[in-house]
C-alpha positions, 0 to 999 in steps of 0.5 A: 552500518555501512561505512560508505554512507557516513553522516555529514558533520552537521547531521552528527551535530544535530543528532547529538544535541539531545538523546531523545531526538536522534537523526537518521540518514536516508540513502535513497539509491546508494552509489547513484547520487550523481544521477539522482535528479534523473532517477526522480523522473520515473518516481515523479511519473509514478507519483503523478499517476498514483495521486491524480488517478486515485483522486480522479476515482474518488471525485468520480464516485463522489460526484456520481449518485449512481455510483453510491453503491457498496461496491463503489464505496469499497473502491473509494476505500481502496483509492483513499488508501492508495492515495495515503500510501503515495503521499506518505513517502512523497516528502522524503523521496522528493527531499532526497532526489531533488533537494539532497536532504537525507536527514530525518529526525526520529519523530518525523521518521515515526510519523512516516513509518506509522503512515506507511504501515497503516495505509498498507494494513488498510489496503490489505483490509480493503482487499479482504472486504472486497473479496467477501463482497465478490464471494457473496455476489457470485455465491449468493446473488439473490441475497446479495442486496439484502446482506451487503448494504451501503451502511453495513459496508461503511461500518464494517469497512471502518472497523476492519480498516482501523485495526492495523493502525491501532495495533501499530501504535505500541510498535511506533511509540516504543521506538522513542524509548530506545537508544540508537548506535552507530551512524544510523543509516537507513537504506531506503528513501523512507522510514520502515519499522523493520529497518529502524528497529535494527539500529537500536542498541538494546533488546528489541525482542518485544518489538520483533515478536509483537510486530511479527504478530501484528503482520500475521494477524492482519496482512497474512490472515487477510491473504489466507481469507482472500484465498479461501474466498476465491476457493469458494468462488471457484467451487461455485463457478465450476457448478455453473451450467454454461461457459458463458456464465462462468466467464461472466462470473470471473470477469466480475473478479478480474480487477480485484484479482489484479489488485490482490496480486500487485499488492501481496506478491511484492509484500511477500517478496519484501518479507522474504528478502528481509527475513531470509535475504540478509546477504542479498545485494542491497539493490534487491532490498531497494527494488522490492521495497519500492515496487511494494510501495509505489506500484500498487497505488499507480496501477490500481486506478488504471486497472479499475478505470479500464475494467469497470464499465461505469468508470469507463463510461464517466471517463468517455463522457469527459473525453467526449467519446461516448458515441464511439465507445458505447458499442464496445461495452455491450 
């Protein structure tokens, strides 16, 4: 590992107390330690928007009976996963940037990486279900209310959402059995499985192959199925008689398309950097990881608040702007 990020004597002593509780060193932004307080300001703003925005959407959906419909249940699933993703990285990020606390025990690291990866898999699953919802709404509008019921959405959603976390359990648990060599330095302000596994001083072939299989059969499969769903939607929209109908159909998908792009584009970029960009500057790895974990939870509540008529209506009522804004909704 890089020599410029040595463990402090206290961290070395703590990590040597027992071989079963090694300590890792989270770096944050290497070389910028002197201005970490200032770096934390944009991170704080992103956390503020992400946590408050997603809580706001959850509260709106919970307190408005008119929004207790399949589409808004899916939106609440998305807000919940975004909220969980933001909270997962919060403790170590605040610890590094504000309290200069860089050390983390393996057990805490395992919990954090399980939460980060689980909520990422959950978000991918939610976006997949939302794409099926949009596909049925556009391609089979007369059968939509019969096929898509609230109970069916909740049951299917929970079943699909929890496939990722269940598949992650062996990956995370096995990390406890590995010995770790060297200074145990991690290049981010949070724990990721792909980083920790590289520090193990033993054969990790099973973890590597199993982890790749989990990603392939969850997130990558989700991306393929989402793409196919939109292929079906495009074929259906192309057969509509008027441009007005085509535009109206596309407008029902714009929020979801934005959510898919801001989630999967950084994810694919981060995967490519980890697989093929081993010689890329460390700043590239840090940028891709931070964009992947911080940007979607921040932007999703903004997108859905702007593009969803019912949520805009609730916001305008809270702000006392109902009369001013009503005319712009059509």
